[in-house]
All heavy atoms as an XYZ file, in Angstrom:
977
protein
N     148.685    119.247    170.146
C     148.154    117.963    169.783
C     148.697    117.584    168.410
O     148.612    118.342    167.467
C     146.629    118.023    169.770
C     145.991    116.686    169.471
S     144.199    116.802    169.440
C     143.849    116.303    171.094
N     149.241    116.427    168.270
C     149.853    115.959    167.041
C     148.834    115.228    166.175
O     147.946    114.568    166.678
C     151.009    115.031    167.402
O     151.505    114.404    166.262
N     149.013    115.359    164.846
C     148.128    114.648    163.935
C     148.553    113.198    163.845
O     149.731    112.879    163.817
C     148.226    115.247    162.528
C     147.633    116.597    162.392
C     147.764    117.082    160.953
O     148.527    116.483    160.179
O     147.095    118.047    160.628
N     147.586    112.320    163.770
C     147.904    110.912    163.579
C     148.194    110.683    162.104
O     147.734    111.436    161.249
C     146.722    110.043    164.009
O     145.641    110.216    163.121
N     148.939    109.630    161.758
C     149.196    109.349    160.350
C     147.899    109.135    159.571
O     147.807    109.485    158.411
C     150.031    108.069    160.383
C     150.660    108.064    161.730
C     149.686    108.750    162.637
N     146.887    108.605    160.238
C     145.618    108.371    159.572
C     144.953    109.704    159.212
O     144.388    109.846    158.135
C     144.700    107.551    160.486
C     143.487    106.998    159.774
C     142.729    106.057    160.667
O     142.641    106.266    161.867
N     142.185    105.021    160.072
N     145.042    110.708    160.079
C     144.477    112.022    159.790
C     145.193    112.644    158.603
O     144.565    113.190    157.713
C     144.610    112.944    161.021
O     143.938    112.338    162.116
C     144.011    114.306    160.746
N     146.520    112.541    158.568
C     147.272    113.109    157.465
C     146.914    112.424    156.161
O     146.732    113.063    155.143
C     148.774    112.971    157.711
C     149.273    113.871    158.807
C     150.758    113.688    159.040
O     151.378    112.788    158.501
N     151.324    114.542    159.863
N     146.790    111.117    156.164
C     146.491    110.383    154.946
C     145.085    110.664    154.444
O     144.820    110.607    153.255
C     146.676    108.884    155.165
N     144.152    110.974    155.326
C     142.781    111.217    154.898
C     142.608    112.612    154.315
O     141.577    112.915    153.747
C     141.810    111.027    156.066
O     141.962    112.073    157.005
N     143.609    113.481    154.443
C     143.551    114.788    153.818
C     142.805    115.836    154.615
O     142.359    116.815    154.063
N     142.631    115.660    155.914
C     141.890    116.631    156.707
C     142.705    117.894    156.971
O     142.146    118.921    157.273
C     141.456    116.004    158.028
C     140.406    114.932    157.847
C     140.038    114.267    159.152
O     140.399    114.793    160.220
O     139.396    113.227    159.099
N     144.028    117.808    156.883
C     144.866    118.952    157.187
C     146.110    118.901    156.311
O     146.689    117.845    156.103
C     145.257    118.915    158.654
O     146.178    119.934    158.931
N     146.495    120.045    155.780
C     147.738    120.123    155.017
C     148.369    121.469    155.328
O     147.792    122.512    155.035
C     147.482    119.999    153.508
C     148.720    119.652    152.742
C     149.056    118.335    152.514
C     149.570    120.641    152.282
C     150.208    118.004    151.834
C     150.728    120.323    151.606
C     151.051    118.998    151.376
N     149.532    121.435    155.944
C     150.187    122.680    156.346
C     151.470    122.879    155.543
O     151.976    121.951    154.908
C     150.509    122.660    157.839
O     151.516    121.709    158.089
N     151.987    124.083    155.600
C     153.210    124.422    154.883
C     154.384    123.569    155.383
O     155.338    123.329    154.637
C     153.489    125.939    154.979
C     153.951    126.317    156.367
C     154.488    126.379    153.940
N     154.307    123.082    156.616
C     155.376    122.238    157.168
C     155.500    120.904    156.439
O     156.532    120.252    156.516
C     155.137    121.983    158.657
C     155.155    123.274    159.457
O     155.895    124.198    159.078
O     154.421    123.359    160.456
N     154.457    120.489    155.747
C     154.481    119.215    155.022
C     155.036    119.358    153.612
O     155.191    118.375    152.906
C     153.078    118.612    154.977
C     152.620    118.182    156.365
C     151.280    117.526    156.365
N     151.193    116.425    155.426
C     150.041    115.927    154.979
N     148.906    116.440    155.377
N     150.027    114.931    154.127
N     155.345    120.582    153.191
C     155.903    120.800    151.862
C     157.412    120.596    151.929
O     158.089    121.165    152.778
C     155.594    122.222    151.355
C     154.088    122.404    151.173
C     156.328    122.495    150.039
C     153.686    123.805    150.763
N     157.935    119.808    151.022
C     159.374    119.600    150.921
C     159.988    120.833    150.271
O     159.494    121.315    149.253
C     159.693    118.361    150.070
O     159.053    117.224    150.652
C     161.185    118.116    149.975
N     161.030    121.353    150.878
C     161.704    122.535    150.347
C     162.811    122.094    149.410
O     163.784    121.470    149.829
C     162.270    123.394    151.485
C     161.268    123.860    152.534
C     161.971    124.696    153.585
C     160.123    124.629    151.901
N     162.644    122.405    148.134
C     163.640    122.047    147.139
C     164.725    123.099    147.075
O     164.814    124.001    147.918
N     165.522    123.031    146.042
C     166.620    123.974    145.861
C     166.137    125.411    145.789
O     165.112    125.710    145.195
N     166.862    126.314    146.427
C     166.554    127.733    146.380
C     165.531    128.204    147.389
O     165.260    129.389    147.492
N     164.917    127.294    148.133
C     163.906    127.654    149.129
C     164.463    127.323    150.510
O     165.007    126.248    150.721
C     162.581    126.887    148.900
C     161.535    127.326    149.898
C     162.076    127.101    147.488
N     164.335    128.272    151.446
C     164.867    128.075    152.790
C     163.759    128.106    153.831
O     162.619    128.481    153.532
C     165.892    129.179    153.124
O     165.212    130.432    153.140
C     167.025    129.210    152.111
N     164.109    127.739    155.051
C     163.149    127.777    156.162
C     162.604    129.191    156.374
O     161.473    129.355    156.797
C     163.818    127.287    157.459
C     164.145    125.817    157.470
C     162.901    124.963    157.609
O     161.904    125.378    158.177
N     162.965    123.762    157.073
N     163.398    130.201    156.073
C     162.941    131.585    156.263
C     161.819    131.958    155.294
O     161.127    132.955    155.494
C     164.114    132.557    156.124
O     164.641    132.503    154.815
N     161.624    131.168    154.234
C     160.543    131.413    153.271
C     159.199    130.847    153.742
O     158.163    131.177    153.164
C     160.870    130.784    151.914
C     162.035    131.457    151.221
O     162.138    132.695    151.315
O     162.828    130.744    150.584
N     159.201    130.005    154.775
C     157.968    129.339    155.210
C     156.839    130.299    155.588
O     155.700    130.084    155.159
C     158.247    128.362    156.345
C     158.970    127.075    155.950
C     159.233    126.213    157.182
C     158.200    126.306    154.919
N     157.087    131.360    156.381
C     155.974    132.265    156.697
C     155.358    132.914    155.453
O     154.135    133.028    155.343
C     156.606    133.321    157.603
C     157.811    132.659    158.173
C     158.296    131.717    157.114
N     156.208    133.309    154.503
C     155.708    133.897    153.263
C     154.927    132.853    152.459
O     153.860    133.143    151.911
C     156.871    134.437    152.430
C     156.434    135.036    151.113
S     157.764    135.805    150.143
C     159.159    134.751    150.363
N     155.425    131.626    152.411
C     154.738    130.557    151.690
C     153.393    130.251    152.336
O     152.403    130.013    151.633
C     155.602    129.292    151.656
C     156.776    129.391    150.721
S     157.907    127.979    150.844
C     156.819    126.597    150.688
N     153.355    130.256    153.662
C     152.106    129.967    154.363
C     151.030    130.983    153.986
O     149.869    130.633    153.804
C     152.341    129.971    155.870
C     151.149    129.518    156.667
C     151.503    129.291    158.119
O     152.492    129.869    158.610
O     150.777    128.527    158.764
N     151.428    132.225    153.837
C     150.474    133.284    153.477
C     150.100    133.219    151.994
O     148.923    133.267    151.631
C     151.057    134.651    153.818
C     150.182    135.782    153.447
N     149.011    136.067    154.123
C     150.279    136.685    152.451
C     148.436    137.101    153.559
N     149.186    137.503    152.543
N     151.092    133.113    151.108
C     150.828    133.176    149.675
C     150.239    131.887    149.111
O     149.536    131.928    148.109
C     152.101    133.540    148.890
O     153.117    132.591    149.197
C     152.565    134.936    149.220
N     150.515    130.757    149.739
C     149.983    129.477    149.263
C     148.761    129.023    150.075
O     148.360    127.859    149.998
C     151.061    128.391    149.328
C     152.294    128.595    148.453
C     153.309    127.488    148.711
C     151.915    128.642    146.988
N     148.155    129.924    150.825
C     147.060    129.551    151.729
C     145.913    128.840    151.017
O     145.423    127.823    151.502
C     146.540    130.790    152.457
N     145.485    129.359    149.870
C     144.377    128.727    149.156
C     144.754    127.338    148.665
O     143.957    126.406    148.746
C     143.927    129.583    147.982
C     143.111    130.779    148.392
C     142.560    131.488    147.170
O     143.288    131.725    146.207
N     141.284    131.818    147.218
N     145.956    127.196    148.147
C     146.398    125.887    147.658
C     146.495    124.895    148.812
O     146.095    123.734    148.675
C     147.741    126.012    146.951
N     147.021    125.332    149.965
C     147.135    124.457    151.119
C     145.753    124.025    151.607
O     145.539    122.863    151.964
C     147.908    125.135    152.241
C     149.375    125.463    151.938
C     149.980    126.261    153.081
C     150.158    124.203    151.673
N     144.814    124.956    151.611
C     143.451    124.631    152.032
C     142.840    123.606    151.070
O     142.199    122.650    151.486
C     142.606    125.907    152.064
C     141.222    125.703    152.600
C     140.497    127.031    152.702
C     139.097    126.830    153.253
N     138.360    128.097    153.344
N     143.071    123.815    149.785
C     142.528    122.900    148.770
C     143.190    121.532    148.884
O     142.526    120.502    148.740
C     142.742    123.505    147.379
C     142.106    122.743    146.259
C     140.594    122.781    146.391
N     139.966    122.000    145.372
C     139.689    120.698    145.472
N     139.982    120.046    146.570
N     139.130    120.053    144.487
N     144.489    121.489    149.142
C     145.188    120.213    149.320
C     144.676    119.474    150.554
O     144.664    118.253    150.594
C     146.697    120.434    149.436
C     147.419    120.755    148.140
C     148.852    121.178    148.428
C     147.378    119.576    147.195
N     144.249    120.219    151.563
C     143.708    119.615    152.772
C     142.410    118.869    152.522
O     142.053    117.971    153.272
N     141.703    119.214    151.452
C     140.442    118.536    151.141
C     140.618    117.329    150.235
O     139.672    116.597    149.995
C     139.478    119.518    150.477
C     138.980    120.564    151.464
C     137.932    121.402    150.838
N     138.603    122.398    149.988
C     137.977    123.253    149.200
N     136.679    123.248    149.120
N     138.658    124.118    148.485
N     141.834    117.122    149.723
C     142.095    116.002    148.834
C     142.168    114.712    149.653
O     142.819    114.668    150.692
C     143.416    116.215    148.063
C     143.791    114.979    147.276
C     143.303    117.414    147.163
N     141.473    113.704    149.172
C     141.536    112.396    149.850
C     142.721    111.619    149.309
O     142.980    111.620    148.120
C     140.258    111.609    149.587
C     139.074    112.240    150.233
C     137.857    111.419    150.027
N     136.715    112.130    150.582
C     135.511    111.655    150.578
N     135.262    110.478    150.049
N     134.530    112.344    151.109
N     143.426    110.970    150.192
C     144.578    110.186    149.789
C     145.874    110.808    150.271
O     145.907    111.892    150.845
N     146.943    110.105    150.011
C     148.267    110.535    150.427
C     148.753    111.644    149.494
O     148.777    111.475    148.278
C     149.221    109.343    150.398
C     150.534    109.647    151.044
O     150.665    110.624    151.769
N     151.522    108.819    150.785
N     149.143    112.782    150.059
C     149.563    113.938    149.276
C     150.987    114.320    149.661
O     151.315    114.405    150.836
C     148.629    115.148    149.535
C     149.101    116.359    148.759
C     147.200    114.812    149.195
N     151.817    114.551    148.643
C     153.165    115.056    148.853
C     153.325    116.303    147.992
O     152.762    116.377    146.897
C     154.208    114.019    148.435
C     154.208    112.775    149.289
C     155.271    111.783    148.845
O     156.353    112.235    148.414
O     155.002    110.589    148.907
N     154.087    117.279    148.477
C     154.289    118.521    147.727
C     155.729    118.998    147.884
O     156.366    118.737    148.905
C     153.330    119.596    148.216
N     156.204    119.698    146.861
C     157.559    120.257    146.893
C     157.562    121.608    146.180
O     156.920    121.773    145.147
C     158.541    119.322    146.189
C     159.958    119.870    146.143
C     160.918    118.928    145.465
O     161.428    118.039    146.157
O     161.138    119.089    144.259
N     158.291    122.546    146.754
C     158.480    123.869    146.143
C     159.974    124.085    145.952
O     160.771    123.816    146.858
C     157.899    124.992    147.034
C     158.227    126.357    146.460
C     156.404    124.846    147.177
N     160.349    124.567    144.763
C     161.760    124.871    144.516
C     161.868    126.134    143.670
O     160.937    126.514    142.972
C     162.440    123.702    143.785
O     161.843    123.499    142.524
N     163.018    126.790    143.794
C     163.314    127.969    142.982
C     164.664    127.736    142.307
O     165.683    127.598    142.977
C     163.374    129.268    143.821
C     162.060    129.485    144.556
C     163.701    130.458    142.926
C     162.062    130.687    145.480
N     164.636    127.691    140.996
C     165.863    127.499    140.230
C     166.445    128.863    139.887
O     165.716    129.751    139.439
C     165.547    126.722    138.949
C     166.737    126.397    138.105
C     166.323    125.592    136.894
C     167.525    125.284    136.025
N     167.131    124.544    134.831
N     167.724    129.038    140.096
C     168.425    130.300    139.800
C     167.797    131.479    140.529
O     167.517    132.520    139.930
C     168.456    130.571    138.286
C     169.151    129.476    137.506
O     170.093    128.876    138.058
O     168.747    129.218    136.360
N     167.598    131.342    141.832
C     166.923    132.365    142.630
C     167.592    133.736    142.538
O     166.911    134.754    142.494
C     166.854    131.910    144.088
C     166.104    132.897    144.962
C     165.956    132.402    146.370
N     165.088    133.293    147.115
C     164.298    132.912    148.070
N     164.234    131.655    148.420
N     163.544    133.782    148.711
N     168.911    133.780    142.510
C     169.620    135.057    142.521
C     169.842    135.635    141.123
O     170.429    136.709    140.988
C     170.970    134.901    143.222
C     170.789    134.530    144.684
O     169.801    135.004    145.289
O     171.612    133.765    145.214
N     169.369    134.975    140.094
C     169.559    135.485    138.736
C     168.390    136.383    138.332
O     167.428    136.558    139.082
C     169.685    134.315    137.750
O     168.431    133.699    137.577
N     168.465    136.921    137.141
C     167.412    137.812    136.640
C     166.160    137.051    136.220
O     165.082    137.622    136.135
C     167.933    138.613    135.455
N     166.312    135.768    135.934
C     165.154    134.981    135.501
C     165.026    133.663    136.282
O     165.291    132.586    135.757
C     165.208    134.719    133.994
C     166.491    134.031    133.552
O     167.479    134.072    134.300
O     166.488    133.442    132.454
N     164.594    133.752    137.553
C     164.398    132.539    138.345
C     163.151    131.784    137.884
O     162.278    132.349    137.216
C     164.211    133.076    139.763
C     163.619    134.423    139.557
C     164.250    134.952    138.294
N     163.082    130.515    138.224
C     161.911    129.692    137.889
C     161.446    128.998    139.158
O     162.176    128.213    139.755
C     162.254    128.667    136.821
C     161.064    127.822    136.409
C     161.432    126.867    135.307
C     160.238    126.015    134.933
N     160.576    125.057    133.889
N     160.224    129.307    139.587
C     159.642    128.706    140.781
C     158.732    127.567    140.356
O     157.910    127.734    139.449
C     158.851    129.752    141.583
O     159.725    130.829    141.905
C     158.275    129.159    142.853
N     158.871    126.418    141.006
C     158.090    125.237    140.673
C     157.399    124.703    141.920
O     158.019    124.586    142.974
C     158.989    124.124    140.084
O     159.716    124.667    138.986
C     158.178    122.938    139.621
N     156.118    124.391    141.799
C     155.316    123.789    142.870
C     154.782    122.473    142.303
O     154.018    122.467    141.351
C     154.172    124.732    143.247
C     153.331    124.315    144.431
C     153.765    123.397    145.368
C     152.078    124.878    144.612
C     152.994    123.049    146.456
C     151.286    124.545    145.703
C     151.749    123.618    146.622
N     155.234    121.352    142.883
C     154.831    120.035    142.417
C     154.009    119.343    143.496
O     154.342    119.426    144.681
C     156.050    119.172    142.101
C     156.897    119.717    140.974
C     158.099    118.853    140.714
O     157.954    117.847    139.996
O     159.173    119.172    141.256
N     152.960    118.656    143.074
C     152.095    117.922    144.000
C     151.892    116.517    143.459
O     151.578    116.322    142.280
C     150.723    118.628    144.164
C     149.782    117.772    144.984
C     150.908    119.983    144.818
N     152.079    115.532    144.344
C     151.823    114.135    144.017
C     150.687    113.659    144.900
O     150.768    113.738    146.125
C     153.059    113.279    144.303
C     154.230    113.600    143.446
C     154.551    113.056    142.243
C     155.277    114.536    143.734
N     155.712    113.605    141.764
C     156.176    114.517    142.662
C     155.518    115.409    144.801
C     157.310    115.311    142.616
C     156.638    116.203    144.751
C     157.532    116.149    143.677
N     149.626    113.167    144.268
C     148.491    112.592    144.984
C     148.438    111.131    144.590
O     148.393    110.801    143.388
C     147.173    113.310    144.617
C     147.278    114.794    144.973
C     145.991    112.659    145.325
C     146.141    115.640    144.446
N     148.439    110.257    145.579
C     148.488    108.819    145.336
C     147.427    108.403    144.318
O     146.250    108.714    144.461
C     148.293    108.048    146.646
C     148.345    106.571    146.458
N     149.516    105.911    146.188
C     147.371    105.634    146.481
C     149.257    104.626    146.057
N     147.960    104.440    146.233
N     147.869    107.717    143.269
C     146.961    107.191    142.261
C     146.603    108.153    141.151
O     145.831    107.819    140.260
N     147.157    109.365    141.176
C     146.843    110.367    140.156
C     148.126    110.907    139.534
O     149.198    110.826    140.139
C     146.048    111.522    140.780
C     144.698    111.155    141.368
C     144.100    112.340    142.104
C     143.750    110.691    140.275
N     148.022    111.487    138.343
C     149.225    112.075    137.734
C     149.762    113.249    138.554
O     149.007    113.911    139.261
C     148.733    112.585    136.373
C     147.395    111.994    136.155
C     146.858    111.596    137.489
N     151.042    113.489    138.432
C     151.700    114.592    139.137
C     151.168    115.922    138.609
O     150.943    116.096    137.416
C     153.202    114.490    138.904
C     154.001    115.635    139.467
C     155.464    115.447    139.197
N     155.701    115.541    137.760
C     156.823    115.982    137.228
N     157.820    116.339    137.988
N     156.958    116.048    135.927
N     150.966    116.876    139.505
C     150.541    118.223    139.143
C     151.737    119.157    139.288
O     152.436    119.115    140.312
C     149.401    118.699    140.044
C     148.140    117.837    140.065
C     147.160    118.357    141.104
C     147.503    117.798    138.698
N     151.986    119.987    138.291
C     153.134    120.902    138.308
C     152.667    122.299    137.936
O     151.929    122.487    136.976
C     154.227    120.455    137.311
C     155.395    121.428    137.317
C     154.691    119.054    137.614
N     153.118    123.271    138.711
C     152.828    124.672    138.447
C     154.144    125.437    138.493
O     154.940    125.238    139.403
C     151.857    125.200    139.509
O     151.619    126.555    139.330
N     154.365    126.306    137.503
C     155.618    127.060    137.458
C     155.349    128.551    137.300
O     154.282    128.960    136.840
C     156.515    126.599    136.286
O     155.818    126.820    135.071
C     156.895    125.146    136.420
N     156.345    129.342    137.679
C     156.272    130.791    137.546
C     157.661    131.333    137.229
O     158.658    130.828    137.744
C     155.767    131.429    138.839
O     155.847    132.836    138.757
N     157.698    132.375    136.427
C     158.960    133.043    136.103
C     159.038    134.417    136.756
O     159.889    135.228    136.406
C     159.104    133.165    134.589
N     158.147    134.685    137.709
C     158.169    135.971    138.424
C     159.496    136.116    139.175
O     159.938    135.182    139.843
C     157.013    136.047    139.423
C     155.650    136.189    138.786
C     155.423    137.548    138.180
O     156.010    138.537    138.664
O     154.665    137.613    137.207
N     160.129    137.293    139.119
C     161.420    137.472    139.793
C     161.307    137.568    141.322
O     162.227    137.164    142.032
C     161.967    138.767    139.202
C     160.792    139.472    138.627
C     159.776    138.436    138.285
N     160.205    138.084    141.842
C     160.026    138.204    143.292
C     159.428    136.908    143.847
O     158.389    136.456    143.354
C     159.100    139.372    143.636
C     159.722    140.725    143.445
C     160.877    140.955    144.405
O     160.759    140.618    145.606
O     161.908    141.468    143.946
N     160.027    136.318    144.877
C     159.511    135.063    145.430
C     158.045    135.153    145.882
O     157.270    134.231    145.634
C     160.428    134.774    146.615
C     161.695    135.478    146.285
C     161.286    136.701    145.521
N     157.650    136.258    146.511
C     156.264    136.398    146.971
C     155.288    136.296    145.795
O     154.303    135.585    145.834
C     156.067    137.719    147.710
C     154.625    137.945    148.156
C     154.454    139.209    148.948
N     155.113    139.185    150.244
C     154.636    138.565    151.324
N     153.504    137.924    151.261
N     155.295    138.600    152.457
N     155.594    137.009    144.710
C     154.735    136.977    143.524
C     154.739    135.592    142.883
O     153.707    135.106    142.422
C     155.190    138.022    142.503
C     155.070    139.445    143.033
O     154.227    139.683    143.930
O     155.820    140.312    142.548
N     155.909    134.966    142.856
C     156.024    133.636    142.256
C     155.235    132.599    143.064
O     154.516    131.777    142.486
C     157.493    133.228    142.168
N     155.345    132.635    144.396
C     154.591    131.692    145.228
C     153.090    131.904    145.039
O     152.322    130.944    144.967
C     154.943    131.848    146.713
C     156.327    131.381    147.077
C     157.041    132.024    148.074
C     156.925    130.314    146.441
C     158.315    131.605    148.435
C     158.189    129.879    146.787
C     158.894    130.528    147.782
N     152.682    133.158    144.945
C     151.263    133.460    144.743
C     150.780    132.887    143.398
O     149.722    132.260    143.319
C     151.031    134.970    144.799
C     149.607    135.360    144.692
N     148.700    135.135    145.691
C     148.913    135.934    143.679
C     147.510    135.562    145.307
N     147.622    136.051    144.088
N     151.581    133.086    142.353
C     151.197    132.599    141.024
C     151.132    131.077    140.961
O     150.171    130.515    140.434
C     152.179    133.128    139.974
C     151.776    132.780    138.562
C     152.694    133.406    137.515
O     153.490    134.307    137.845
O     152.589    132.988    136.356
N     152.147    130.392    141.507
C     152.112    128.921    141.456
C     150.975    128.374    142.320
O     150.373    127.348    141.987
C     153.468    128.273    141.847
C     154.546    128.629    140.849
C     153.890    128.581    143.260
N     150.659    129.067    143.413
C     149.533    128.653    144.250
C     148.210    128.749    143.503
O     147.384    127.837    143.564
N     148.010    129.869    142.775
C     146.788    130.039    141.985
C     146.672    128.966    140.913
O     145.597    128.392    140.713
C     146.775    131.415    141.314
C     146.433    132.554    142.219
C     146.407    133.880    141.484
O     146.913    133.962    140.325
O     145.875    134.843    142.058
N     147.775    128.695    140.214
C     147.761    127.669    139.176
C     147.462    126.294    139.761
O     146.751    125.493    139.149
C     149.092    127.635    138.430
C     149.335    128.848    137.591
N     150.592    129.230    137.206
C     148.499    129.780    137.061
C     150.519    130.337    136.481
N     149.258    130.695    136.388
N     148.011    126.017    140.943
C     147.781    124.712    141.557
C     146.322    124.559    141.970
O     145.734    123.487    141.791
C     148.711    124.513    142.757
C     148.678    123.107    143.313
S     149.071    121.791    142.123
C     150.772    122.167    141.731
N     145.723    125.600    142.520
C     144.302    125.537    142.889
C     143.471    125.245    141.639
O     142.560    124.408    141.671
C     143.840    126.847    143.565
C     142.330    126.904    143.677
C     144.470    126.981    144.939
N     143.791    125.911    140.548
C     143.064    125.690    139.292
C     143.196    124.229    138.846
O     142.213    123.587    138.460
C     143.590    126.628    138.213
C     142.759    126.624    136.954
C     143.206    127.664    135.923
N     143.413    128.972    136.512
C     144.586    129.625    136.487
N     145.640    129.084    135.926
N     144.688    130.824    137.032
N     144.406    123.682    138.906
C     144.622    122.290    138.505
C     143.881    121.319    139.420
O     143.301    120.331    138.951
C     146.112    121.959    138.504
C     146.883    122.606    137.383
C     148.333    122.185    137.412
O     148.650    121.004    137.523
N     149.232    123.156    137.311
N     143.912    121.589    140.721
C     143.208    120.719    141.664
C     141.701    120.752    141.424
O     141.029    119.724    141.491
C     143.533    121.122    143.105
C     144.950    120.806    143.568
C     145.275    121.578    144.835
C     145.120    119.315    143.778
N     141.166    121.939    141.134
C     139.733    122.046    140.838
C     139.373    121.300    139.555
O     138.357    120.606    139.495
C     139.309    123.511    140.745
C     139.290    124.186    142.093
O     139.220    123.545    143.137
N     139.380    125.508    142.084
N     140.203    121.431    138.525
C     139.960    120.720    137.267
C     140.030    119.218    137.483
O     139.215    118.474    136.934
C     140.968    121.157    136.207
C     140.742    122.554    135.691
C     141.860    123.049    134.794
O     142.836    122.299    134.534
O     141.771    124.202    134.345
N     140.999    118.760    138.268
C     141.125    117.335    138.552
C     139.875    116.824    139.270
O     139.335    115.777    138.947
C     142.359    117.082    139.425
C     142.519    115.625    139.827
S     143.655    115.417    141.210
C     142.779    116.258    142.504
N     139.396    117.599    140.222
C     138.212    117.219    140.981
C     136.981    117.147    140.079
O     136.186    116.209    140.170
C     137.979    118.221    142.103
O     136.798    117.942    142.793
N     136.831    118.118    139.198
C     135.689    118.140    138.285
C     135.715    116.964    137.325
O     134.666    116.393    137.016
C     135.660    119.456    137.497
C     135.274    120.640    138.350
C     135.452    121.961    137.629
O     135.815    121.968    136.427
O     135.236    123.003    138.280
N     136.900    116.582    136.851
C     137.000    115.437    135.938
C     136.607    114.134    136.607
O     136.172    113.209    135.953
C     138.423    115.304    135.403
C     138.712    116.224    134.242
C     140.084    115.962    133.760
N     140.936    116.389    134.866
C     142.206    116.634    134.805
N     142.839    116.443    133.702
N     142.890    117.058    135.828
N     136.793    114.061    137.915
C     136.488    112.830    138.639
C     135.028    112.757    139.082
O     134.587    111.723    139.567
C     137.408    112.691    139.848
C     138.866    112.510    139.426
C     139.789    112.443    140.601
N     139.447    111.419    141.554
C     139.860    110.158    141.520
N     140.647    109.771    140.548
N     139.516    109.304    142.453
N     134.257    113.838    138.919
C     132.845    113.824    139.292
C     132.081    112.939    138.325
O     132.384    112.896    137.136
C     132.264    115.243    139.239
C     132.762    116.139    140.326
C     132.202    117.551    140.214
O     131.422    117.822    139.270
O     132.560    118.375    141.054
N     131.058    112.232    138.800
C     130.300    111.331    137.936
C     129.719    112.005    136.692
O     129.695    111.413    135.623
C     129.187    110.824    138.842
C     129.751    110.921    140.209
C     130.639    112.139    140.179
N     129.280    113.253    136.789
C     128.677    113.893    135.620
C     129.689    114.140    134.507
O     129.325    114.268    133.350
C     127.998    115.211    136.011
C     128.947    116.318    136.360
C     128.200    117.586    136.630
C     129.185    118.726    136.872
N     128.532    119.978    137.006
N     130.978    114.191    134.845
C     132.020    114.415    133.855
C     132.820    113.158    133.531
O     133.745    113.206    132.740
C     132.988    115.497    134.344
C     132.304    116.827    134.499
O     131.477    117.196    133.689
N     132.624    117.531    135.562
N     132.478    112.057    134.165
C     133.234    110.830    134.005
C     132.251    109.691    133.736
O     131.606    109.180    134.644
C     134.051    110.564    135.272
C     134.996    109.401    135.112
O     134.808    108.539    134.261
N     136.015    109.375    135.936
N     132.155    109.287    132.502
C     131.177    108.288    132.089
C     131.281    106.993    132.903
O     130.278    106.361    133.208
C     131.348    108.003    130.605
C     130.294    107.124    130.052
C     130.498    106.910    128.561
N     129.315    106.305    128.032
C     128.619    106.765    127.038
N     129.000    107.861    126.439
N     127.554    106.133    126.616
N     132.488    106.586    133.268
C     132.679    105.346    134.007
C     132.113    105.409    135.416
O     131.795    104.401    136.009
C     134.163    104.991    134.079
C     134.746    104.687    132.722
C     136.240    104.494    132.786
O     136.879    104.865    133.761
N     136.799    103.919    131.737
N     131.960    106.595    135.982
C     131.483    106.738    137.355
C     129.993    107.041    137.442
O     129.444    107.132    138.523
C     132.273    107.829    138.067
C     133.746    107.457    138.210
C     134.494    108.548    138.891
N     133.985    108.803    140.213
C     134.591    108.476    141.346
N     135.736    107.855    141.289
N     134.065    108.784    142.495
N     129.312    107.208    136.309
C     127.890    107.490    136.320
C     127.095    106.247    136.702
O     127.465    105.134    136.350
C     127.410    107.959    134.951
C     127.886    109.304    134.571
C     127.243    109.710    133.276
N     128.053    110.726    132.653
C     128.128    110.934    131.344
N     127.427    110.199    130.528
N     128.900    111.865    130.881
N     125.938    106.476    137.350
C     125.057    105.369    137.691
C     124.290    104.887    136.465
O     124.040    103.708    136.307
C     124.068    105.785    138.780
C     124.733    105.989    140.122
O     125.805    105.384    140.337
O     124.196    106.742    140.938
N     123.896    105.827    135.605
C     123.149    105.470    134.401
C     123.742    106.223    133.218
O     124.491    107.194    133.391
C     121.653    105.847    134.512
O     121.552    107.261    134.529
C     121.043    105.263    135.757
N     123.348    105.843    132.009
C     123.858    106.545    130.835
C     123.163    107.882    130.677
O     123.610    108.738    129.926
C     123.691    105.704    129.557
C     122.225    105.384    129.299
C     124.539    104.471    129.624
C     121.973    104.761    127.938
N     122.043    108.108    131.374
C     121.310    109.361    131.282
C     121.811    110.402    132.272
O     121.366    111.523    132.252
C     119.813    109.127    131.529
C     119.203    108.107    130.653
C     118.935    108.691    129.274
N     118.255    107.708    128.460
C     118.664    107.336    127.271
N     119.725    107.879    126.737
N     118.011    106.436    126.596
N     122.745    110.004    133.209
C     123.234    110.826    134.302
C     123.773    112.109    133.909
O     123.793    113.160    134.308
């Protein structure tokens, strides 16, 4: 069963197949990414709005590669997580953890108790 564009836009599901593979990342990395980025993917699935994501590895074959996980959520600033771990599995795990942290912080900032403009009263 295929997802409708409306389901994708509402944020009910976000899979590793929706991540754009940047430089240094291949299709063979998808199973590892699905496992190591599971928490981030689950968290992205709960985000309302249009979500785009990209993972890239700069200088993958060198001694100091840089893994980057970027997320764009419509109407919000871009979220970026990076790792300098030499092993791709460790790097994907680290950028996933950082992204979950950023998504949680973004969500908390938008809650009425933390956002004066969204409160019902000044005593909220």
